[in-house]
C-alpha positions as CSV (number, residue, x, y, z in Angstrom):
1,M,71.8,144.0,-44.1
2,N,74.6,144.4,-41.6
3,D,75.5,141.1,-39.7
4,F,77.6,142.9,-37.2
5,S,76.4,142.3,-33.6
6,L,77.6,143.7,-30.3
7,E,76.1,140.9,-28.3
8,P,79.3,139.0,-27.7
9,L,81.0,142.2,-26.5
10,G,78.1,142.8,-24.1
11,K,78.4,139.4,-22.6
12,I,82.2,139.9,-22.2
13,L,81.7,143.2,-20.5
14,V,79.0,141.7,-18.2
15,F,81.4,138.9,-17.3
16,I,84.2,141.3,-16.6
17,G,82.0,143.4,-14.4
18,L,80.8,140.5,-12.4
19,F,84.4,139.3,-12.0
20,L,85.4,142.7,-10.6
21,V,82.5,142.8,-8.2
22,V,83.5,139.3,-6.8
23,I,87.1,140.5,-6.5
24,G,85.9,143.7,-4.7
25,V,83.8,141.6,-2.3
26,I,86.7,139.3,-1.5
27,I,88.9,142.3,-0.8
28,L,86.3,143.9,1.5
29,F,85.4,140.9,3.4
30,G,88.4,138.5,2.9
31,S,89.8,139.2,6.3
32,K,86.5,138.1,7.9
33,I,86.4,134.7,6.2
34,P,87.9,132.2,8.7
35,Y,90.9,130.1,7.7
36,I,91.4,131.7,4.3
37,G,95.1,132.2,3.9
38,R,95.9,130.2,7.1
39,L,95.2,126.7,5.9
40,P,97.8,123.9,6.4
41,G,100.1,124.0,3.5
42,D,100.1,127.8,3.1
43,I,103.7,129.0,3.2
44,I,104.7,131.9,5.4
45,I,108.4,132.8,5.9
46,Q,109.1,135.8,8.2
47,R,112.4,137.4,8.7
48,K,113.5,140.6,10.2
49,N,112.6,143.0,7.4
50,F,111.0,140.4,5.0
51,T,107.8,138.4,4.8
52,F,107.2,135.8,2.0
53,Y,103.6,134.6,1.8
54,F,102.4,131.9,-0.6
55,P,98.9,130.5,0.1
56,I,99.2,127.4,-2.0
57,T,96.4,125.4,-0.3
58,T,94.1,128.4,-0.4
59,L,94.8,128.8,-4.1
60,I,94.1,125.2,-4.8
61,L,90.8,125.4,-3.0
62,L,89.8,128.5,-4.8
63,N,90.8,127.0,-8.1
64,L,88.6,124.0,-7.4
65,L,85.7,126.3,-6.4
66,L,86.0,128.3,-9.6
67,L,86.2,125.1,-11.7
68,L,83.0,123.9,-10.1
69,I,81.3,127.2,-10.8
70,S,82.4,127.3,-14.4
71,W,81.3,123.7,-14.9
72,L,77.9,124.5,-13.5
73,L,77.5,127.6,-15.7
74,R,78.4,125.5,-18.8
75,K,75.6,123.0,-17.9
76,L,73.0,125.8,-17.9
């Protein structure tokens, strides 16, 4: 018979869909989460016609959170 399976593709599509939903929720409600983007260590440089924003501390915390979630999902 045919050993071709679409199951891995289905899992990838579900993961991508969940990822897009999480990004959408963050975009919708991100401004209502206190301190996100305004933590000590986040870099903001404002000039007359220019603003540079690099949320280094926020990125590190989000990276640790995603690492914890992926570790927990692997344990299941």
